[in-house]
N, C-alpha and C positions, 0 to 999 in steps of 0.2 A: 668749508666750513660751517655754512648754515647747514649745509644737507646731512655733515656729521652731528649736529646740534639737533636736529629734527628727530633724525633715528636714534637717539641714546636712548629715550624713553623706553620704546619700545624694544630695544634688545638688552632692556636694565630687567624686562618680565619675566618671570619665570616661566618657563612654559607649560605650565600646567595650567597658569593663569590664562596661555592663548587659548584652550580649548572650550569647542561651546558645550560641552559636557556639565564647565562650569557654571555657566551663566545658568542652564537647565537645573541644576540640581541647587543654584541657589534660587530661581523662580519656584521648585517643588518645596524647599523650606519653606519661604512665604506663603506660599499657598497652603500648605500645611496645617501653619502657625493659623492660619485664619478661618479655612474649612475644618480643620478637626473639633476644635472647642464648639463650632455651632452645629456639629453633626452629631457631636454628644450630647450636648444639651438636646435635640431634637428627638433621637435614636438611640434615649442610653443603652435597651437592651440589648441592642447588636442583632437581633434575630429581625431577618427580611421583614417588613410590614406586608400585613396583610392587604392593605390599602394599596398596593403596588404592584398584587396579584390580580393576572388576567386569568379566568378560570375557564380554560379550553376544553373540558368534560363533557360538555351539554353540548355543544354546536361539534363535535370531534364525533361523538356517540350518534348524532342523529345523521351527520354522511356517512358513518359507519350501516346505520340501519337502512338509509335509502339506499345504500350500492347493493346492500344484500336484498332488499325486498325487489329491484330495478335489475337483477341483474340478470333474469332472461326476459324480460319483456321489454325494457326500454329502447325503439330505439338507437340511442346511442350505442348501447352494449350488443344491439341485434345487428346492426347493419356497419360498425368501423371495430370496436373493439373486439368484435366476436369472428371476424372475417382476419383480423391479425392472430387472431387467436389459434382460428384455425388453418392460418397459410405458413403459421410454425409448427403445429403440430404435424401438417403434411410435409413440409421442409425437414424436420429431424427422423421423423420415420423413414422416410426417401433414403436418407445420407445413412441412416440406420439400418437398413434394407440393405444400401450397397456392400454396403462396408461386408454385411454378413455374408452377401454373395460372393463377394472374393476369398471369403475366407481367411483364415490365420495367414497361410501362406500367402496369398495376395496380398493384403495390406504390410506383412514384414516386407516382404518385396518392394512396394509402392514406396514405403520410406525409406529404406535403405537406398535405393537408388536417387531417390530426389535429394537423398542428404550426399550423397554420391555426388551428382552434377552440381551442387551447390557448396559442398564443403569438402570434398575429397573421401578419403576412402577409409580413413580411422573414425571419421564421425558418421560412415554409414554403417560400419561394421556398431557401431555404437547404438545406430538406432536402431540396427535388427538384433542386440543383444536386448534393448530396452523392451520390445514390443515381444520378443520371445521369455523376457524374464516374466510380463504381465501372465501369461499363459500359464505359465510353468507353476506360478503363486495362484492360479485356479480363476483369475479372475478378468477373462479374455473379455466374457459378454458384457461386465461393467464397462471392461476400456472402452470397447464399442459402444456403450450407451453415453457414456462422455464424449469421445470421440466426436459422436456424432453431434451432440448440443453445443460442441467447441464449434467444431465447424459452421453453423448456421451462426452461433448468437457472434463468431468472430467476425462472419461476411457481412452480417447486418450492423456491427459495430466499428468495419470500417467505414464502408458507406455511409452512415449516419456522422462519423467524426470525420471523414473527409467533407464531404459535406461541410458544415460546420465550419471547420477548418479553412475549405477555400472560400468561405463567405466574410471569413476575419481576417483570413489574410490580406484579403482586397479592398476592405471597407475597415475604415478604423471607427464608423458609428457600431457596425456589427460587433467590432472587436469587444469595444466596451461596454456593451450591453452583454456577452458570453462571459465577460470577465468572471463577474460576481455567479453570474451559476455556474461554471467550472470550477470554481474556486468551493463554490458548498458542496459539488457532489463529488468531488477529489479528497475533502474534508470526512462526509460524513461516510463513517465506518460502515462497509459491506453490508452486514449482520441488520442496520437499519430501513436498508432499500425492501427489503422482502417483503413487509406487514405490507403496505398501500399496495403494493405490485398484487400477494395473494389474495388481500380483499379483493380487487377489481377484476382478475382474471380466474380466482381459484386455486385451488392447488394442486399442482401437474406440472406437467413439460412446459405450457406457455409462459405462468409467471418465472419458472426457472431462468430459461432463457430471454426474455425479457430482462428481469433486474440484472441478468450477464449484459445485457447491451447496453441500459443506464450506467453501469459501474465500471466499463470499459473503455465505452467511446471517447471521455473525456482526454486521455492523452494520445490518442490520434489528431483529435481537435486541436489540441493546443500544441502540439507538434508540427502538424498539416499548415496552421498558422504562423508559427517561428519559423519555418522554411521557407514560405514564400514571400514573409517579413524580410530574411536575411540573405534572400538572393544577391547577389554581385550586382551592386549599379551601374559597373560600366560595361558589363554585360546586357544589362536590359537597354543601357541609353545608345548600344552598337546594335542590337535589336529596333530599337523607333527608330536609328537614322535610316535604317535599311525598308521602311514603308509598313511595319506590320503592320496587324490590326491588334485589338484588344487580346482576341481570343487566339490568335497566334503567336503573340508577346506572351500569355499565359503557357501554351501547348509547345511552344519549342526553348523558349526561357526556362520561366519562372518554374513549371514542376521539375522539368531534368534539374536544374539546380537545387531543389530542394526534396532531391530521391533520397537522399541519405536520410535527411528526418523523416520523411514519409515512411522506409524502410525502419529505422527506430522507434515511429508512433506504432507501427505494423507486431513489432516485437514486445513493446510494453501493453497493447493492446489482446495478445495471446495470454501474457502470462498475467495479467487480470481478468480475463475471461476464465483461467484455469482455474484461477482463484475462489472465485465468484461462481461458477458452475458446480465446484463444490460445495460451497458455502450454502448454495441455492437445494442443496438435498433437503434439507430443514422444510422446505414448500414443495415437496414432491418431486424434483428434481431425480429423474433413476442417475443409476450410475455406481461411482465409485466413490461419490461425495455421501452416499445415502447407504454402501457396506459401512462406512466409517460411522457416521453418525448414530445409525441403529447399536454400533460395536461400543461407540463410546457411552451411550444410552445403559447399557448393559455392565462397562466395565470390561468387556472384552478385551483387552488389549493385545490379544493377538489377532484376531478378525481384522482389526483395526489397523493393525501394521497389516499387516495383510493387503489391504485395499488402499492404505499410506501409501505404501512401496511404489506401487504403479504410476498413483498421481507424483511423486518425486521424478522419476522418470519420465514420463511424458513431459514436464515441465523443463528438466534438464534439456531432454531432447529437444525440444521447440523453442528453447532457449537457444541452444547452439544453430541451431540451424539458421535461422531469422537472423542473427548473429553473426554469423558466417557470410551470408548474401549480404549483410550491410558492409564487412569490410571488402568484401570482393568488388563492389562499386564503385570505390575507388582505383584497384588495378589497372593497371596498361596493359593487360595480358589478353589477349583474344577472348572473346564471349565465345561458350561454347553456339554450335550453329542448331538453327531449327531440327535438323535432322536426328541430331542426337539426341534430343528429348524426344523425338518420335520414336527411336530407338528405345529410350528407357521405359516410356510408354510401354511399347511392343514387350518389351521384355518382361513386364510387372505383369502385364497382360494373361502370355503366355505360360506363367508360374501359377496365377488365377485358376485359368484353367485345367492347366494340368490337378493343384489341388481338386478342384470340382469334382472332374475325370475318376481320380483315386478315392475321391468318398471321404476326403480330409478337409471340410468345409469348418468344421467345429473342433476344438481344439480337444484330446484325445484325453478323457479321465485320469487315465493309466499315467501321463506324465506330470499330473498335476502332484507339486510338493506343497506337503498340507505344512507350514511353519507354525500355523496358530496353537499348537500343540506345546509345543517346546516352549516356543515364548510366551505362553500363561505359566507353565513350569518356572519358567522364570523368573516371572512376576509374582509369583506364590512365594518362590524363594525369596525374593527383595522385600515382598511385605512382610515374612516371618524376620530378616534378618539384618534388615536396612532400615525399615520406617523409624523404629525405634528400640531402646536397651542396646545398643552399642555401648561400651562402657567408653568415659572420659566423654568421646564427641557428640555422643548421641544420637540417635537417627535423623533419615530426613524430616518426618512426620515434626520431630521435632524443634527442627532447624525451624520449618515451617512456622510450627505455633510460635518461635520466640523470635520470628521475624514481624509475624504477624503483632504479636503481645509488642515489642521493642519499638518497631520503625513505624508500621500501618499504622496504628491502634493510635499513638503520640502525634503523627505526622494528621491525621483526619481531626482527632478530637481539637489541636492547635487550629485547624484551619475552619472548623466549626467553632470555635471560640473566639473568634476575632469577629468584629461587627462586621456588619457589610460592606460598611460606607468606607470602612478602612480597607478592606481587600479591592474594593473599584481604585481609591486612592493609590496602594501600590502597583494593582496591572495599570495604570495609569501613565504612574513614574517611570514603571519597566520600560513599557508600551514607547514611551514620547523619549527617554534616553537614547534606545536606539535604533529609534525612524524619525517622523514629526509629528504634527497636533493631529495630523489626519487617523497616521497609523495607534494615537492613544485615545481617540474618540472611536475607533473603530474597536479596538479592544475593550472597551469600559461598556461600550455598547453591548457587546455579545454577551459579556459578565451579566448585565444587568437584565438581557434578553433571558437568562438564565432561570434567575432570581424570579421576573415578571413571571414564568410559565410554573412557577409553583416546585421546582423541585431543586432550592438552592441545597439542603445537606446533600440530599443523594449526589448532587454536581461535586460538593467539596471531597464527597468519599470517594468517588471516581478520580476527581484530582489528586488526593493524595495519592491511591494506586499508581497514577502516571506519575508524577512526583518522586517516588519511592523507585519504581520501574527507572525512571529515565538515569536517576542518580546511579542506581549500579551499572546502569549501560554506558555510562559515559567515563565510568570508573574502568571498568574491564574493557570497555572498547578504546579509548583514547592512548592506554597502557599496552596493549594488542597492537592497535595500528602502531603507535611509536616503536616497536620493538620488530615489528614487521618493516615497518619504514628502511630500521638501519641493519636489518639482516635480508638480502636477496634470497637466504637457503629457507627461512622461516616461512617468508610472503609463499615461496612457492608451494612448503607444507599447506600452508592456509587456504591458497586458493580453492582445489577442489569441493575444501569442508563447505568456506563459504558459498562456493557457486550450490552448492544444493541445501545449503541452509537460504539462500535468496529464494531460490525457486520451487521452495516448498511451500504450499498453500498454507493460511493461517490457520485453518481447521485440524491439520495433524498434528500442531503444534501441542495441542490438549492431551492428547496421547499419551506422550509420556510422563508429563508435570499430573497427569491422575496416579499414573502406576507408581510415580516416586512420591509426590507429597500430598494425595487423599483430595481432599475436596477445602476449598474455601478460598478465602482473598491473595493468602500466598502464592497457590499453583497459579492463577489468574496473572500474577506477577510475574512470576517463573516463565511463563510461554510468551509473555511480551518481551522480556530482556533479551531470550534465545531468539525472538523474531528480528529485532530490534539492532542487535546486536552486529548481525555482519555489513549493516547497512554502515553503520557508525565504523567498523574499522577497515571496511573498505576507502570509507572516504578520509577518514585519517589518514591514511597511508600517502592516499594519492595527492593530498595537500602537503606531505612533509617529501614527497619524492617531486614534487615541481617548482620546489624554492629555489631561488636563481642560485646556481654551482655558483657565481661571481661571488653573491655574498657568504658564502662557506667559506670559501677560499680565501676570502679578504680578512675574516674572523679567524680562520686558521694559521696565517699570516702575522695577527699579533699575536698568539700563542695562547689561544683561547681553546678549554680543554672542551672533548664529546659533550661533556656534559653542559657546559658552557653555550656551544654551541646550540646544542636544541634548544636550550631556556630563551638566548639573550638573542637568537636569531632565526631557528626553524620553526616556534612556537609562534611565536608576533607574526612573522612574515607568511605562515598557514591561518591564522586568525578567520579569513573566512571560508575557509574549508573546515575549519572546525565549529563553526557558528551554524553552518550548512549540517553537519553531522549532527549536531544539538538538535536543528529543526526537526531534521530526518527522523531522528530517533524520536523524539514526543508524537510527532505524526503517525508510526509505525507501532508504537506502545499503547497508544489510546486505541490504533483497530483490534490490537488484541485484548487490551484489558475489557472490553466492552463482548465480547466474544465470549471471554472468561465470567460470562454469568450465565454460560453453560453448566462450570462446574465450582459454581460457587462465589463469583466473583461479587457477586450482590449489586448495588448501588443503579448506575442508570441501565447498567448492560443485564444487571436481573427486569428490571422493566422491558427492554425491546424483548429479553425472550418468551415474560409473560404475556406482553402483550400480542407475538406471534402466536403462540400456544394458545392462548385463549381469543384469539380475533380480536381484544381489543385495540382496536385503533386508538382512543384518546391516551390511553397508558406507554403504546409503543412508539404512536406519533410524538409526543411531548418528551418522550425521552430519545429518542432520534433527533428533535432538534435540540437540545439541551444540548448534546455531546455535539453538533455542527457546531455552537458556540462556544465551548469548550474548545473544541479545535481550531476554531478562526483566531480567539481570542490566545492560545497558545502560541500559533503561529507567525501572528501578528510581534507578540514579547521578543521571539526568540529569531525574528529574519530582518537583517536593516533594508531600509525602505529601497538602498541603491540594489541591492540582488532580486528582492521583488518587481524591480524596473527591469534588469535586465533578463529574467522568465516570464516575464508579462504577464506578472500575476497581478 
């Protein structure tokens, strides 16, 4: 009886009042009631105070001048960085000459035979077709230049990432020390890496290769550490009971148990290295990226597409081969003996020698298919008929102008109208509701750092583009993901399309939007939407499909309709996946909105592009730091604390 009496008050409470969010909201309301009048009395104008701004232009300009003046004479450059630069040049050139010596037939044979042994005959035929398509488009030599840079950069990234991941996987202290560094490296958009690297190493292949390594190494480090830390404790205890040393435990248990994570890290490193190798063409990295960049600068869509297609083909082939290798690690089927690999390499060598003896090392000019001219004719037709003047609906340029006027401008003006302290309070509230006070503090400090850097208004302009792009991405992505989760046929139809879009480097997305929408902020947003959409669709589809079937059967037995099942069962249970889709959409959109500075996106993206073009370290680095802070704030506001803990962020 006493028990029943004691429990009665608790059961009588409404469910909402038992949620911690209500307590947080009450505290936030109290804090706002106290802080808002005080802040409004102290900073009535709402503009970021000059007294809280740190001017980094002078010290960064002095640093830039010192680097330029001492790059050819200081011992640091002569006896350390110079050796690194020379090693990169020699390595890339050696791989490039080896690829040229093998000829187009040899390289195609090697790629196809490796794909055959790793993933089967279908992927082997696809690999051969991809390499042949690169030649048919007249891009064989640029493809080999990109491939040579890729080989060196990926090997270096894997070594650096594996060493860092090994240390983080075995040492809690090193893991805690590396975590914020890897967070920063992954949030910082690729374009922001280029300026400091180009300033130190100059324009050319060394800067491009090292920027690629810096960008591509973090996934390998993270996944290596994750694999080592996630090793089965029972297996490790069994190894310890046999008297194994620490080294034997690592080599015989931890690393074999983490092999899937290691190969996934290799896959992610390859994809990010290819993406960065293309972007690094801006600082002198030759190859396909340089062709895309030059064509984009002259708005030659046909030439840009001819160079962009081989990039996509390379990305798809590399993704498929490494992904298939990862899947085969879990198979119980017997592995191919070493002798079969010897036959594979021997067969490739025979093909290469035969091509050399036949004088067919270079791709014949007569086999080149010129797609630039018909593509440009199609673009000219679209410019004349689709950009503007279409009755009733208008043209794509009209849509871009309306989107800028009705969406981008109001969001930007609204954010810039809000007092700076109110934005900090909003960020703190959102981050605290989804996480802890530490999450809120990190988000507020990141946002405050933007103001301290003196780029508050430009950052809000960039934020407005990100918010608009994310809103469109989520509406389209969630709707498409829900439809794909409910229709296996639609999912199968979407899979190859999403595969292509997910493996396409960021740079390539700018080509079609410039042709369709011209120059401005709207095209930058459109490119960001197309880039982020595949990830949102995939995560949404996967999250809905992984909902417990028992919950669906239970709701169906109670007479729930299909719409009620979706709204009351699937979406609530898939909430973690939907939040992850939101988080990934934000990060991916931010990355491309910054690159949109090349096509008139303005704001922080323009500062990064301007700083890179003019060698202005102060402008470019400050904008890059603001982008990092913006990305960190968005990550903390949209990602629950428990998920960050699970992924080791």
